[in-house]
N, C-alpha and C positions, 0 to 999 in steps of 0.2 A: 356389586362391588365386592372384591376380595376382602374377607374379614381382616381387620387390622391385627397386628401382633399383640401379645399380652402386655399389660402394664398396670400401674397402680390405678385403683378405681375410686378411692376416697379423696375427693377434691379438697376438702377442708384440711385433712391430715397432710396431704401432699403439699399444700400451700404453706402450712405452718412449719413443717419440717424443712421445706425449701428456704424459708425465711431464716430459721434458726441456724441451719448448717448448709448454706447454698451450694458449696462445692462438694463436701463429703456426701451429702444426701444424693446429689445428682449423679456422682460417680457410683455410688452403691446401687442406684436404680439401673444403671447400665450393666453392672455386674450381675444383677439379679434377672433382668429381663432381656438384655441384649440391645443391639442397635440395628434397626429402629425398634421403638416400643410405642405403645399407645399411651395416652394420658386421659384423665377423666374428660368426658364430653363438655363442650361449652355451648350453651344455647341449643342443646340437642344435636349438635354437630360433632363429628369425630375429630380427634386431635392426635397428631403423630409427632413423635420426637425423634430427631436424628442428629448425629454429629459426624457422619461419614463424609468423605470428600465429595462423593457423588450426590449425596443428599443436600449438602450445603451449597454445592454448585447449582443444583436445581433451584434452590431458594434465592440465592444472592445474584445469580446471573440472569434471572428471569426479568422480563420488562417490568418497569416500575408499576404499571397499572395492574399487574397480576395480583398484587397483595395490598391489603390495608394493614394498618397497625392493629395489633391485638390489644385488648383491654383498653380501648380508647376512653371509655367512661372513667376509668381510674386516673388516667393522665389528665383528663379534663378537670376532674375534681381537684387534683393536686396543683395543677399549673395554669389552667384556664383554656378556653376554647381555641385561642390562637397560638398556643404553645406548639413548638415544632414536634413534640412528642404526640400531640393530639391530632395533628393535621394528616391528611392523606391526599393522594392524587395530585392534581394540578396545584392546589393551594400549598401542599407540602413542598413541591418542587420550587414554586415561586419564593416561598419564605426561606427555604434552604439556600437558594441562589443569592438572596439578599443578605443573609447572615454570614455567608462563607468568607468574604474577603479578609476580615481581621484575623482569621485563624490559619491563614496559609501565606506562603511566599514572603515577599519583602515586607508586607505589613506586619506579619508575625515576627520577623527578625528585628523589627524596630524595638521590640520589647525585651530583647536579649540582655542588654546591659542592665535594665531595671531588675530583671529576675536575679541576675548574679549579685547585684548590689543588695537586694533584699535578703538573699541567703547569707551574704557576708555580714550584713547588719545584725542578723539574729544569731550569729555564731562568733562575733568578734571578741566577746569577753569570755569565751570558753577557757577553762583552766584544766590541765591534765588531772584526771582523777574525779572530775565532776560527774555526778550521776544525774541522768535525766530520762524522761519518758520520750521515746522517739516520736510517738503520735503528737505530743504537745509541740515539739519543735517543728514537725512537718506541717501541722495545722496552722501554726503561726505564719510560717513562710507562705503557704498556699493562700491563707486569708489575706495577707498583705499584698500578695500578687493580685488578687481579685480587687481589693480596695483601690490600688494604684492603677492597674492596667485595665480592668473592666469598668470600674466606676470613675476613675480619674480623680479621686478625692485625695488631696495632699495636705490640706489644712489640718494640723494635729487634733484639734477638738472635734472637727467633723469626722476625721478618720477614726478616732476613738469611739465616737458614737456609732458610726457605721459598723465597726468591728463587733460591738455588742449586739447589734441587730442581726448581723449575719450569723453570729454564734447561736443566738436564740433560734434562728430559722433552722440551722443545721441540727441543733439538739431536738427540734420538734419532729424530725424524721426518725421516729423511734419504732420499736416493735409494736407498741400500742397503736401508732398511727397506721402501720401496715395492716393490723387486724381490722381497722375500720374500713379498709378497702375490701376486705374479704366479707365483712359483716356490715353492710351499709347502715343499718339502723343505729349503729354506734356513733354515727357522725352527728353528734349533738354537743352543744356548747356546755351543757350541764353547769350553769352558773359560773363559767370560767375555769372549770376543772376538767381534767382528762386530756388525752392526747389530741383529740380533735380541736378542743378549745385552744390548746397551746399552739397548734399549727395555724389556726385562724388569727390568733393574736400576733404571732410572729410575722405573718404575711401582712396584716394591716399595718403593723408598726414600720415595716420596711417600706410599704407603699407610702405611708405618711412622710417618710424621709425623702423618698424619691420624687414625689410630685412637685414640691417646691424647687428641687434641683433641676428638673426638666423645664419648669417654667422659666427659671433664671437663665438657663443655657439657650433657650429659644429666644429670650429677650435680649441676650448679650452674646450673640454668636462669636466664636473665636476659633482659631485654627488649633485643633487638639487631636491627639492620636488615640485616646482611650476608646474602648469599645462602645461605651454608652454614647459618646459624642458621634461616633461613626453610625450608630443606629439612628440618631437624630437626623443625620444628613442623608441616610439611605432613602431611596425612592422606589416604590413598588412599580409594577409594570404599567399601571395607569398614570404614573407620575405623582401619585399622592405619597405623603410621608406616613410613617407608622404613627398611630395615635398613642397616647400615654398608656392605655391598657395593653396594647400590643407590645410596646417596649417593655413594660413591667413583666408581662408573661414570658417573654423571651429571656430577659435577664434572670427571672426566677428559675427558669429551666436550666440555664447555663450554670447558675450558682450551685444548684442542688446536684446537677450531673457532674460538675467539674471540680468542686471544692474538696469534698470528702474523698472522692475517688483518687484524685491525684495525691493528696496527703497520705491516703492509705497505701497507695502503690509505693511511694517513697519510703514509708515505714517498713513495708515488706522487703524492700531492697536491703535496708540495714539489717533486718532480721536474717535474711538469707546470707548476706556477707558475713554476719557474725558466726554462722555455721560453716563458712567456707573461707578460711584464712588465705589459702593459696589464690583464690579468685580475687580477694581484696588486694593482695600484694601485686598481682599482675595488673589490676585496674589502677592502683596508685602509681605503679611504674609508668604506665601509659600517660597518666595525667601529669606526672613530674616531667616527662619528656617534652611536654608542650611549652615549657618555659615558665618564667616567674609570674607572668600575668597574661595568660592567654586570652584572646578575644572569645566572646561567646560562640562564634561560629566554629572556632577550633575545638571547643568542647563538644558542640553539637555534632561534629564530624568524627569524633574519636570512636573508632570501630568497636573496641572492647567495651567501652562505656555503653554504647547502644546495645551491644549484645547482652550486657548485664540487665539493662532495662527491659529488653524484650523477653529474656528468660523469666524475669519476675512477672511480667504481664502474661506470659504463657501459663505459669503456675497459679497466678492470682489475677485473672482478668477482671476488669471492673464489673462485668456481669457474666455469670456462667452460661447464660443463654438468652436468646431473644425470641419473641413470638410474632408470628405473622398470621393474617387471616386471608384465605383465598377468595378472590373475586370471581374466579372461573375454575372449572374442574381442572385437575392437574395430576400428573403422576410424579410422586416423590418417593425415592428409596424403594421403588418397585411396587408401590401401592397407589391405586387410583383414589384420589380424594375429591369430594364434590365441592362446589362453590359454598362458601361459608365455613368450610373446615378450617381447623387451626393447625399450624406447624410450629413446633419449638425447635429452633436451630441451636443445638447444644454445643456451645463454644468450648466448654470445659471437656467434653468428650473428644472433640477434635484435638485439643491440646494434650490429651493423654492417650492418643492413638499410638500403640507401640510400634506399628508399622511406619509411622512418620517420625515419632519421637522415641527412639529406644531408651529404655530406663526413664520413662516419662516422669516418674516421681522425683528424679534427681535434679537438683539445681546445677545445671552445666551450661553456662553461657556460650562456651565454645561451639555448641551446635549451630549457633547463628552466624558463626564465621565459616563453618564448613560447608554450608549450603544455604540456598535461598528458598523460602517457603512460599507456596502459592497463597492467595487470599482466601482459599478454602481449607487451608491447613493451619495457618496462623492468623487469627482474626480477633485479637483482644478487644477491639472496638466495634465488633459487628461487621456487617458487610452490605453490599448493594447500595441502593439509593438512600437507605436509612442508617448508613454507617455513621458513627458518632462524629458530629461536625467539628468537635474540638480535638479529634484524635491527634493530628499533627502538633497542635499547640501543647497538649498534655505530655506527649513524648519529649518535645522540645524543653518544656519546663522541667521535667524529670532529669534530663541530661544536664541542664545548666545548674540546677540546685545540687545534684550529686557531685558534679565536677567541681563546683565551688567549695563544698564542704570537705570532700575526700582528698582534695589537694592539700588540705591543712590538718585534718584530723582523721584518726581512726575511731570507730565506735565499737567497743567490746560489749557483748551481751553480758548482763549481770547473771542470767541463768540460761542454760542451754535447753531447758525444758521446752517441748513443743508448744506453740501458741496456736490455739484453734482459730478457725475462720468464723467470724461473727456476722452480724447484720451487714448487708450490702457488700459482703466480701471483705470487710475491714477486719483487722486483728481483733479477736474477741477478748483480749486482755492486754494490759499495758506491756509494751516492749521496752524494757528498761535497759539502758546502755550506759557505759562509762566512757568518757571522752579520753582518748589517748593521743 
């Protein structure tokens, strides 16, 4: 086998730096080693990282059976054995097919009015000059979207209880928890203290809330549109329903993958718009032209609004890269890789390819009106058969929330100082804005 290109060799150091500065570190590695580069071996097998169009096409256009998920053990520990993140092969395909309907097409559009109403509800009392933290606003809207649309909980007391449980779960996904994935012996409850104990406690508390709700809905079936109820109605290929454990693990996965990432992306939009007043003016002109009370679909189809969302996702994708493990030998980016080798598809490298995105560090939504990008050039939600199942829903929610807010308000940054990218690609410090 041809020797792989150079790359970092310290696995622990690479993991920690990648956690603390996921985008900056990944881009610095490309600058230092080039594309492709090697990464530290996993289980004695070579690992290659690439973000080139050709390399990403080789990964994401390959038949599904070519790859398995990388780091399956970590996803199993976090979410459970039946989580979509942990499954591979036929089991992954079957579960994905079962989970897909609520996140696409007409089913998804049923939620449009709810999303707009929730954004309006949380901004109705804004007064000019009010200062707020963008993350707080976006997390509240995203959290309420999950409570109403995913769980279908509307009773005020139950909704308030669920909100606290979901916040505790979100907060448990900390730097400390990530370290426990790198160093397994840290996964100890330690008399209720530490990141692992917090994660287990938050998971148990949410499960204790959900189990009686599942029992009640099974005993009292009713026509509902929330995603939890749709999962209860879903049937696997053998005709059986998902059991409580499977439903919990899928919901757990959806919550963690969808809540913070969407709220973070919405926060980054306000941050970039705060640095680009001309973009904000053009966007608000487009929204104003839609009329006094546009339908959700009119917002969803607004071209410049979508371009603003896409440009934000280009610069701040939910994940800077994804990993795959080869089931068969394969050539990628000019290198022959054996079965068992790993491949990191570096999304952030693709999004900063100067040949595809000139002045790639500049926030310029117009580029998405000037041309269409292939799924190997622009891929904020990954690609292939493991592309984020909630990608369409996340973009839909982003457009409706932003359209609802920016038709009524502008948000001026308190400070123009750069905000670093923190854990999970989220803003690493509060993005403070003034309502105008």
